[in-house]
C-alpha positions in Angstrom: -1.7 13.7 6.8 -2.2 10.5 5.2 -0.2 7.6 7.0 2.1 5.3 5.2 -0.6 2.2 5.6 -2.9 4.5 4.0 -0.6 5.4 1.0 -0.1 1.9 0.7 -3.5 0.9 0.2 -4.2 3.3 -2.3 -1.3 2.6 -4.2 -2.2 -1.2 -4.3 -5.8 -0.9 -4.9 -6.2 2.3 -7.0 -2.6 2.4 -9.2 -2.1 -1.5 -9.1 -5.5 -2.4 -9.5 -5.3 -4.9 -6.7 -8.8 -6.3 -5.0 -9.0 -5.6 -1.4 -8.3 -9.2 -0.6 -5.2 -9.2 -2.4 -4.0 -6.1 -1.0 -4.7 -7.4 2.3 -2.7 -10.3 1.6 0.5 -8.2 0.1 0.1 -6.4 3.5 -0.2 -9.2 5.8 -3.6 -7.7 7.5 -7.1 -9.0 7.3 -9.2 -7.5 4.6 -11.7 -5.8 6.7 -8.5 -3.8 7.8 -7.7 -2.8 4.5 -11.3 -1.7 4.0 -11.0 0.4 7.1 -7.7 1.9 5.8 -9.0 2.3 2.4 -11.9 4.5 3.4 -10.3 6.8 5.6 -7.3 7.4 3.0 -10.1 8.4 0.4 -11.9 10.4 2.8 -8.5 12.3 3.5 -7.5 12.4 -0.4 -11.0 13.8 -1.0 -10.9 16.3 1.8 -7.3 17.6 0.2 -8.3 17.6 -3.4 -11.9 19.3 -2.7 -10.9 21.9 0.0 -7.3 22.5 -1.5 -5.5 21.0 1.7 -2.1 20.2 2.1 -1.9 16.4 1.8 1.4 14.9 3.9 2.5 11.3 3.7 4.2 10.2 6.6 4.8 7.6 9.7 3.0 4.7 10.4 3.7 1.2 11.8 5.0 -0.1 8.4 7.8 -2.6 7.2 9.6 -1.5 4.2 11.4 -3.8 2.1 14.7 -2.2 1.3 14.8 -3.9 -2.2 11.1 -2.8 -2.9 12.2 -1.3 -6.5 13.9 -4.6 -7.6 10.3 -6.4 -6.7 8.7 -3.4 -8.9 10.9 -4.0 -12.0 9.6 -7.5 -12.1 12.3 -9.1 -10.0 12.1 -10.6 -6.5 13.9 -10.1 -3.3 12.6 -12.9 -1.5 10.5 -10.6 1.3 7.6 -12.3 2.5 5.1 -9.6 1.2 6.4 -9.1 -2.3 3.7 -10.9 -4.0 6.0 -12.7 -6.6 7.9 -16.0 -6.5 11.6 -15.5 -5.3 13.5 -16.4 -8.5 16.0 -19.4 -8.7 19.5 -19.3 -8.5 
């Protein structure tokens, strides 16, 4: 099982190309926390790929922005972890 926090770290670092410091700021945690989560997530991904195991993504202590799709399209909902400036107006 891959927790949502592990999924988010993989998404931010490996897909979005963020540095650990940037991912930590985005998630509102310490860089050392991101590093720990990232190492655990990569181990789980490798285990699933190499050994043909099922990978489930679920649960975790996370806060999800309901307007995340808007943020990902370049707009901003104003959420404090969005990482972008809220547009004026």
